[in-house]
C-alpha positions as CSV (number, residue, x, y, z in Angstrom):
1,M,-206.7,51.3,43.2
2,A,-203.6,52.1,44.4
3,D,-202.8,53.2,47.7
4,V,-202.5,56.8,48.3
5,N,-199.6,56.1,50.5
6,D,-198.4,54.7,47.7
7,A,-197.6,58.0,45.7
8,Q,-194.4,59.0,45.5
9,P,-193.2,62.5,47.2
10,V,-193.4,65.8,44.7
11,P,-190.2,66.3,43.5
12,A,-188.7,69.5,45.5
13,P,-186.0,71.6,44.1
14,P,-182.8,71.6,45.9
15,D,-182.7,74.0,49.3
16,P,-180.7,76.2,48.3
17,F,-180.9,75.9,44.7
18,F,-178.8,78.5,44.4
19,T,-176.0,80.0,46.8
20,V,-174.1,83.4,46.8
21,G,-170.7,83.7,46.9
22,T,-167.9,86.5,46.2
23,R,-169.2,89.9,45.2
24,I,-167.8,92.8,42.8
25,E,-167.9,95.8,44.7
26,D,-169.9,98.4,43.8
27,R,-171.5,96.3,41.6
28,L,-174.5,93.9,41.0
29,G,-172.3,91.1,39.7
30,R,-170.9,87.8,42.0
31,T,-170.1,84.7,42.2
32,G,-172.2,81.5,43.1
33,T,-173.4,77.8,42.9
34,I,-176.4,76.2,40.9
35,H,-177.4,72.9,42.8
36,T,-179.4,70.5,40.3
37,P,-179.5,67.2,40.7
38,H,-177.0,66.3,38.1
39,G,-174.4,68.5,39.5
40,D,-173.4,72.0,40.6
41,I,-172.5,75.0,38.3
42,A,-169.9,77.6,39.7
43,T,-171.0,81.0,37.9
44,P,-170.5,82.8,36.3
45,S,-170.7,80.0,33.6
46,F,-171.2,80.0,30.1
47,V,-173.4,77.2,28.6
48,A,-172.9,75.8,25.3
49,V,-175.5,75.5,23.4
50,G,-176.0,71.8,22.0
51,T,-179.6,72.8,20.2
52,K,-180.3,68.9,19.0
53,A,-179.3,67.4,21.8
54,T,-175.3,68.0,20.3
55,V,-173.0,70.4,20.2
56,K,-172.3,70.4,16.2
57,A,-169.1,68.5,15.1
58,V,-168.4,67.6,19.1
59,L,-168.8,64.6,20.9
60,P,-170.4,65.4,24.4
61,E,-167.5,63.8,26.3
62,S,-164.9,66.7,24.3
63,M,-167.4,69.0,26.1
64,K,-166.8,67.5,29.1
65,E,-163.2,67.3,28.6
66,L,-163.0,71.3,27.7
67,G,-164.3,72.5,31.0
68,T,-168.2,72.8,30.0
69,Q,-170.1,72.8,33.4
70,S,-173.5,72.3,31.7
71,L,-175.4,72.1,28.0
72,L,-178.4,73.9,26.6
73,A,-180.7,72.1,24.1
74,N,-183.5,73.8,22.4
75,A,-187.4,72.7,22.8
76,Y,-188.6,73.9,19.7
77,H,-186.1,71.5,17.4
78,L,-186.3,68.5,19.9
79,Y,-189.9,69.1,19.4
80,L,-189.9,68.9,16.0
81,Q,-187.2,65.9,16.1
82,P,-187.2,63.6,16.9
83,G,-190.1,64.3,19.3
84,S,-190.0,64.9,22.8
85,D,-191.8,61.7,23.8
86,I,-189.1,59.6,22.0
87,V,-186.4,61.9,24.6
88,D,-189.1,61.1,27.4
89,E,-188.1,57.3,26.6
90,A,-184.5,57.2,26.6
91,G,-184.5,58.5,30.2
92,G,-184.6,62.4,29.3
93,L,-182.2,64.8,27.9
94,G,-178.6,63.8,29.2
95,K,-178.9,60.5,29.2
96,F,-180.2,60.7,25.8
97,M,-177.3,62.2,24.6
98,N,-174.4,60.6,26.6
99,W,-174.2,63.9,29.0
100,D,-174.3,63.1,32.9
101,G,-174.3,67.0,33.9
102,P,-176.8,69.8,34.5
103,T,-178.8,70.6,31.3
104,F,-180.8,73.5,29.8
105,T,-183.7,73.7,28.0
106,D,-184.9,76.7,26.3
107,S,-189.0,76.9,25.7
108,G,-189.0,77.2,22.1
109,G,-190.3,80.8,22.2
110,F,-186.9,82.2,20.7
111,Q,-186.6,79.9,17.8
112,V,-191.0,80.0,17.1
113,M,-190.7,83.4,16.9
114,S,-186.8,84.1,14.8
115,L,-187.1,81.3,12.5
116,G,-191.0,82.5,11.8
117,V,-189.8,85.5,10.5
118,G,-187.0,84.2,8.5
119,F,-184.2,86.1,11.5
120,K,-182.9,82.3,12.0
121,K,-180.2,82.5,14.8
122,V,-180.0,86.3,15.5
123,I,-182.8,88.4,15.9
124,A,-180.9,92.2,16.4
125,M,-178.1,93.6,18.7
126,E,-178.8,97.1,16.9
127,H,-181.7,99.4,16.1
128,I,-182.0,100.6,12.5
129,G,-184.6,101.3,10.8
130,V,-188.7,102.4,10.8
131,Q,-190.2,100.7,13.4
132,S,-192.6,98.4,12.6
133,D,-194.6,95.7,13.9
134,D,-195.2,93.2,11.0
135,V,-191.4,92.7,11.0
136,I,-189.8,90.0,8.8
137,A,-186.6,89.1,7.1
138,Q,-186.2,90.2,3.7
139,G,-187.4,87.5,1.0
140,K,-188.8,85.6,3.9
141,E,-192.2,84.2,4.6
142,R,-194.0,84.8,7.9
143,L,-194.3,81.3,9.6
144,A,-195.3,82.3,12.5
145,H,-198.7,84.2,14.2
146,V,-199.0,85.1,17.6
147,D,-202.4,85.3,20.0
148,A,-203.3,85.7,23.0
149,D,-202.7,81.8,23.9
150,G,-199.8,81.1,22.1
151,V,-198.1,80.5,18.8
152,T,-199.0,78.5,15.5
153,F,-196.3,77.8,13.1
154,K,-195.0,76.5,9.8
155,S,-192.4,73.9,10.5
156,H,-189.0,74.9,9.2
157,L,-188.5,71.5,8.0
158,D,-191.4,70.1,6.1
159,G,-194.1,73.0,6.5
160,S,-196.6,71.3,8.9
161,M,-198.6,73.4,11.4
162,H,-198.0,73.2,15.0
163,R,-199.1,74.9,17.6
164,F,-197.3,76.2,21.4
165,T,-199.2,77.4,24.3
166,P,-197.3,78.0,27.4
167,E,-198.8,74.1,28.4
168,V,-197.5,72.8,25.3
169,S,-194.2,74.3,25.9
170,M,-194.2,72.9,29.5
171,Q,-195.2,69.7,28.4
172,I,-192.3,69.1,25.8
173,Q,-189.8,70.7,28.4
174,H,-191.1,68.4,30.9
175,R,-190.4,65.4,29.0
176,L,-187.0,66.5,27.7
177,G,-185.8,66.5,31.2
178,A,-183.5,69.1,31.5
179,D,-182.3,70.4,34.8
180,I,-183.0,74.0,34.6
181,M,-186.1,74.9,31.9
182,F,-187.6,78.3,30.6
183,A,-191.2,79.4,30.5
184,F,-193.0,80.1,27.1
185,D,-192.6,84.1,26.3
186,E,-193.0,86.1,23.1
187,L,-189.7,87.6,21.7
188,T,-190.0,90.8,20.0
189,T,-187.7,92.7,18.1
190,L,-186.2,96.2,18.4
191,M,-188.2,97.1,15.5
192,N,-190.9,96.4,17.2
193,T,-193.5,99.3,18.2
194,R,-193.6,100.7,22.2
195,G,-197.2,99.8,22.1
196,Y,-196.3,96.1,20.8
197,Q,-193.9,96.0,23.6
198,E,-196.3,97.0,26.4
199,E,-198.7,94.5,24.7
200,S,-196.2,91.7,24.4
201,V,-194.7,92.3,28.5
202,E,-198.6,92.0,29.7
203,R,-199.0,88.7,27.6
204,T,-195.4,87.0,28.4
205,Q,-196.6,87.7,32.1
206,A,-199.8,85.9,31.7
207,W,-198.4,83.1,29.8
208,A,-195.9,82.8,32.8
209,V,-198.9,82.2,35.2
210,R,-199.7,79.6,33.0
211,C,-196.8,78.1,32.9
212,I,-196.1,78.4,36.7
213,A,-199.3,76.5,36.9
214,E,-198.5,73.6,34.3
215,H,-195.1,73.1,35.6
216,E,-196.1,71.9,39.0
217,K,-199.1,70.0,37.8
218,L,-196.4,68.1,35.8
219,T,-194.1,68.4,38.2
220,A,-196.6,66.5,41.1
221,E,-197.3,63.8,37.8
222,R,-194.0,63.0,37.3
223,A,-192.3,62.3,40.4
224,H,-190.4,59.4,39.2
225,R,-188.2,62.4,37.5
226,P,-185.8,64.6,39.3
227,Y,-187.0,68.0,40.0
228,Q,-186.5,70.6,36.9
229,A,-186.4,74.0,38.2
230,L,-188.3,76.5,36.4
231,F,-187.2,80.3,35.1
232,G,-189.2,83.3,34.2
233,V,-187.6,85.1,31.2
234,V,-188.0,89.0,31.4
235,Q,-188.8,90.9,28.0
236,G,-189.7,94.6,27.3
237,A,-186.9,95.6,25.0
238,Q,-184.9,98.6,25.7
239,Y,-187.7,100.2,27.8
240,E,-186.4,100.6,31.2
241,D,-190.2,100.9,32.6
242,L,-191.0,97.7,30.8
243,R,-188.1,95.9,32.0
244,R,-188.5,96.7,35.4
245,Q,-192.2,96.1,35.1
246,A,-191.6,92.7,34.0
247,C,-188.9,91.5,36.5
248,R,-191.8,92.8,39.0
249,G,-194.3,91.1,37.5
250,L,-192.3,88.0,37.2
251,E,-191.4,87.9,40.7
252,S,-194.9,88.3,41.7
253,I,-196.0,84.9,40.6
254,V,-196.4,82.1,42.8
255,G,-198.5,78.4,42.1
256,E,-201.0,76.6,44.5
257,S,-197.5,75.6,46.7
258,G,-196.3,79.2,47.3
259,H,-193.2,78.5,45.2
260,G,-192.7,80.5,42.2
261,F,-189.6,81.0,39.8
262,D,-186.4,79.2,40.4
263,G,-184.3,81.8,38.4
264,Y,-185.0,84.4,35.7
265,G,-183.6,84.3,32.6
266,I,-183.2,88.1,30.6
267,G,-184.1,87.8,27.1
268,G,-185.6,89.7,24.1
269,A,-183.1,91.5,21.2
270,L,-180.7,93.7,23.5
271,E,-179.4,96.9,22.1
272,K,-175.4,95.8,22.4
273,Q,-174.8,99.3,23.2
274,N,-177.1,99.6,26.4
275,L,-176.4,95.7,27.0
276,G,-175.1,96.6,30.6
277,T,-177.7,99.3,31.3
278,I,-180.8,96.6,30.7
279,V,-179.3,93.8,32.1
280,R,-178.6,96.3,35.4
281,W,-182.0,97.3,35.3
282,C,-183.7,93.7,35.3
283,N,-181.2,92.8,38.1
284,E,-182.1,95.9,40.5
285,E,-185.7,94.3,40.5
286,L,-185.0,90.3,40.4
287,P,-184.4,88.5,43.8
288,E,-180.6,88.9,45.0
289,H,-180.9,84.9,46.1
290,K,-182.3,83.2,42.4
291,P,-179.6,83.2,39.5
292,R,-179.9,85.4,36.3
293,H,-179.9,83.6,33.0
294,L,-178.5,86.2,29.7
295,L,-180.0,84.6,27.0
296,G,-177.8,84.2,23.5
297,I,-174.9,86.2,24.5
298,S,-171.2,85.3,24.6
299,E,-168.8,88.2,23.2
300,P,-166.3,88.7,25.3
301,D,-166.7,92.6,26.2
302,D,-170.3,91.7,26.4
303,F,-169.4,88.7,29.2
304,F,-167.6,91.6,31.0
305,T,-170.4,93.9,31.0
306,G,-173.2,91.3,31.7
307,I,-171.4,89.9,34.6
308,E,-170.7,92.7,36.6
309,N,-174.1,94.1,36.2
310,G,-175.3,90.7,38.0
311,A,-175.8,88.1,35.3
312,D,-174.8,85.0,36.4
313,T,-174.8,82.5,33.5
314,F,-175.1,82.8,29.4
315,D,-175.3,80.4,26.6
316,C,-175.0,81.2,22.8
317,V,-174.5,79.0,19.6
318,N,-171.8,81.7,18.5
319,P,-168.8,80.1,19.6
320,S,-169.6,76.5,17.5
321,R,-171.3,78.6,15.1
322,V,-168.8,80.7,13.5
323,A,-166.0,77.6,14.0
324,R,-167.6,76.2,11.3
325,N,-166.7,79.0,9.1
326,A,-163.0,79.2,9.8
327,A,-163.4,81.9,12.6
328,I,-161.1,81.4,15.7
329,Y,-160.8,83.1,19.1
330,H,-157.6,84.4,20.2
331,P,-156.3,86.3,23.0
332,D,-155.0,88.8,20.4
333,G,-158.9,88.8,18.8
334,R,-161.0,87.0,16.5
335,F,-159.6,85.5,12.9
336,N,-160.5,83.1,9.8
337,I,-158.0,80.5,9.8
338,N,-159.1,79.8,5.9
339,T,-157.0,82.9,4.8
340,S,-153.6,82.1,2.8
341,R,-151.0,83.8,5.5
342,F,-151.8,80.0,7.8
343,R,-151.3,78.2,5.1
344,R,-147.5,77.2,6.2
345,D,-147.7,78.3,9.8
346,F,-147.0,75.3,11.7
347,T,-147.9,76.4,15.3
348,P,-150.9,75.9,17.6
349,I,-153.7,78.4,17.0
350,D,-153.1,79.7,20.6
351,E,-149.8,78.1,22.1
352,N,-151.1,79.3,25.5
353,C,-154.8,77.5,24.8
354,D,-154.8,74.5,26.9
355,C,-157.6,72.6,24.6
356,Y,-157.0,69.3,22.6
357,T,-156.6,71.1,19.2
358,C,-153.9,73.2,20.1
359,A,-152.1,70.4,22.1
360,N,-152.2,68.6,19.0
361,Y,-152.5,70.3,15.6
362,T,-151.2,73.5,13.6
363,R,-152.7,76.3,12.0
364,A,-151.4,75.2,8.3
365,Y,-153.3,71.5,9.1
366,I,-156.4,73.4,10.0
367,H,-156.4,75.6,6.9
368,H,-155.7,72.7,5.1
369,L,-158.8,71.0,6.4
370,F,-161.0,73.9,5.5
371,K,-159.7,74.4,1.9
372,A,-160.6,70.8,1.9
373,K,-163.8,70.7,3.0
374,E,-162.9,68.3,5.7
375,M,-165.6,67.8,8.7
376,L,-162.7,67.7,11.0
377,A,-162.3,71.3,10.5
378,S,-165.2,72.0,12.1
379,T,-164.8,69.6,14.7
380,L,-160.7,70.9,16.0
381,C,-162.2,74.7,15.2
382,T,-165.1,73.8,17.9
383,I,-163.1,72.3,20.6
384,H,-161.1,75.7,20.4
385,N,-163.5,78.2,20.4
386,E,-165.6,76.5,23.1
387,R,-162.3,76.2,25.6
388,F,-161.6,79.9,24.7
389,T,-165.5,81.0,25.7
390,V,-165.6,78.2,28.9
391,K,-162.2,79.4,30.3
392,L,-163.0,83.3,29.8
393,V,-166.4,82.8,31.9
394,D,-163.8,80.5,34.0
395,D,-161.1,83.2,34.4
396,I,-163.9,86.0,34.8
397,R,-165.3,83.9,37.8
398,A,-161.7,83.6,39.2
399,S,-160.9,87.3,38.7
400,I,-164.0,88.2,41.3
401,E,-163.1,85.6,43.8
402,D,-159.5,87.3,43.9
403,G,-160.5,90.6,43.7
404,T,-159.1,91.5,40.7
405,F,-162.0,91.8,38.0
406,H,-161.3,95.6,37.1
407,E,-158.1,94.9,36.2
408,F,-158.6,91.9,34.3
409,K,-161.4,93.1,32.4
410,A,-159.1,95.7,31.3
411,Q,-156.1,93.4,30.3
412,M,-158.2,90.9,28.5
413,L,-160.4,93.5,26.6
414,G,-157.6,95.9,25.6
415,R,-156.1,92.8,23.7
416,F,-158.5,91.5,22.4
417,Y,-159.9,94.4,20.7
418,S,-156.6,96.0,20.4
């Protein structure tokens, strides 16, 4: 029997885990630094999404070269394929994908529900139609069913049945080994009724308590691994009282160690026109000394709105997803490079962009690649779009530091949306 003195100490979060830097005057926004076992993250920051342990079409080395500080992978997808046990055996997410920087994993709740009701990548950024608690995409089969204990769902890959509970989500994410992970929550849509949203906030709160307990247990059992930070997730849809209730509830949760959540994610379907208001409600309630992550956001105007209302980090598949469909981000707005006007355009996508694509390739060549259905088209456009997005948030951070946030916002958005 092993001597108790041989037991490894339980991993603990860096102290401090988050430090606040410069603030935006008269706003909730600020700069800061998140300290992780695999490096610091200067905030505000965009976290590039590599859903299945890869940013589609791009090498992890390329993501580092274009300035990405951290990557996010998805627990649902990696659980189904190749299996979280394989990632764990490889040494964790970072080693598995040859990425030595900070990593995030989401809980799987978004994918279980969004894929489960057929919405795939997007639930809603607008509220249109009659409210219903049986929301499902047109022509799709409901693949996920929620109860008080968790979610039973059918795999979108092979139809096999699976069960996610708060404990299962924590077990999967601990095996994946990301520096920052999210508590298991129930994703609702803007079409769900007020009554259901109330039930969902209470259910997510109860699941958060279970996530903290399982997280502490697994942290102690896996003392050979670095500490993994756990973020609670705020739901409540478009309702101020539910959002504030959810924030206060999550902040009140502590484990047996006396430690609560290390940070918070602001989740759920968000009305675009009310994004800033909803984020502000949350961040007026959430503790100042902990980081706040806005889930699934990446449009330029949404960055400014989220940041000035207190969001520190963001993730979204959009920069890489639209790149694969020939949509390009440019300071003068988004455009499709596969249209005929670029056939003989021998200039870079953006002459002032410092990415690999703009330094080496022309619009005409990339236009040709899309027309020829060559895979390189997706690679080159993803590199550019990810660089545009990462640099935009970096520039916003710099503008906060030098006191020019409002001027930069007006200039950048005025040009992009003109």
